[in-house]
Structure formats: C-alpha cells, structure tokens
C-alpha positions in Angstrom: -9.4 -2.9 12.1 -8.7 -6.6 13.8 -5.6 -7.0 16.3 -2.0 -6.0 14.9 -0.5 -7.8 17.8 -1.3 -10.7 15.7 0.8 -9.2 12.9 4.5 -10.1 12.0 6.6 -7.7 12.6 8.3 -7.7 9.2 5.0 -7.1 7.8 5.1 -4.0 9.4 8.2 -2.9 8.6 6.6 -3.8 4.9 3.7 -1.7 5.0 5.6 1.4 6.6 7.9 1.5 4.3 5.2 1.2 1.2 3.2 3.4 3.2 6.4 6.4 3.2 6.6 5.8 -0.5 2.7 6.2 -1.0 2.7 9.3 0.8 5.7 10.9 -0.5 4.1 9.7 -4.3 0.9 11.5 -2.9 2.4 14.7 -2.2 4.6 15.0 -5.1 2.4 14.4 -8.0 -1.5 14.0 -6.7 -2.2 17.4 -5.3 -4.5 15.7 -3.2 -5.6 17.4 0.2 -6.4 13.9 1.8 -4.7 10.5 2.5 -6.0 7.7 4.1 -4.6 4.7 5.4 -6.6 1.5 6.1 -5.3 -1.5 7.9 -7.7 -4.6 8.1 -6.4 -7.8 9.9 -8.6 -10.7 9.2 -7.4 -14.2 9.9 -5.6 -15.2 6.9 -4.8 -11.8 5.4 -4.0 -8.9 5.8 -5.3 -5.9 3.8 -3.8 -2.5 3.5 -4.9 0.3 1.2 -3.5 3.7 1.2 -5.6 6.3 -1.4 -5.8 10.1 -1.8 -8.5 12.3 -3.4 -6.0 13.6 -5.8 -5.8 13.7 -9.8 -4.9 10.4 -10.4 -2.9 9.3 -13.5 -4.1 7.0 -16.7 -1.0 4.9 -16.2 1.5 3.7 -13.4 5.1 3.9 -14.2 6.8 1.7 -12.5 9.9 4.1 -11.4 12.5 3.1 -8.2 9.5 3.5 -5.8 6.7 1.5 -7.4 9.5 -1.4 -7.6 10.3 -1.3 -4.6 6.7 -1.6 -3.5 6.2 -4.4 -5.6 9.5 -6.3 -4.3 8.9 -5.8 -0.7 5.5 -7.3 -0.9 6.5 -10.3 -3.0 8.9 -11.0 -0.9 6.0 -12.1 1.3 3.9 -14.1 -1.4 1.9 -10.6 -1.6 -0.3 -9.1 -4.0 -0.2 -5.3 -4.9 -2.6 -3.9 -7.0 -3.6 -0.1 -7.9 -6.4 1.9 -9.0 -6.1 5.0 -10.3 -9.6 6.3 -11.7 -10.6 8.7 -8.7 -7.6 9.6 -7.1 -4.8 7.0 -6.6 -5.2 3.7 -4.4 -2.5 1.3 -3.8 -3.3 -2.1 -2.7 -1.7 -4.5 -0.4 -2.8 -8.4 0.5 -0.4 -10.3 2.9 -1.1 -14.3 3.5 -0.7 -14.1 7.2 0.9 -17.2 7.3 4.9 -16.3 6.5 
C-alpha cells in the first residue's frame, strides 16, 4: 500500500534481504503452507510485515539470519519485532527520513 516510488532504494534492499531470510527460515522451520508479505508506505513510516501460517515458536533464537536482519534494520534506525504465537510474523518499521 502507498507509493513505493517514495521509498529510498536502501530500504528496498533491506526489505528484500530480510524477506529472503524470512522466507528461507519459514520454509526450513515453520512447516507453513502460506507466506504473506505486506508493505505499507506512510508519510513518516514504512511498515513491512512477513508472516506465515506455520507452527510458530516459543522463543526466537538469534542466529546469523535474525542477527543480520536486526543489523540491517538498526543501520537505518528502524525497529524489528516478532510475533510467534499464531505462526511467525516479522514486523519491520523504518522511518521515512534517512
């Protein structure tokens, strides 16, 4: 949703890299049948959520993949959040001002 043309190229690269990692993890561990990726561009914030309908987990383990996601998001002063109860969801919030 919103205008992707207003999103800095660096942000699109971060979203692509994190989405690749999230989909790889979902296929390896979640036993899911569906993965949704949503991008919402607002005036001061970009939100991207990647969710699956898999088994979820009780604890998020920061391996190299999750650590890389955190590092990329922090490099632009963004926030990375996880929801693990019903499937697995990764939420990325990035400020629209670099």
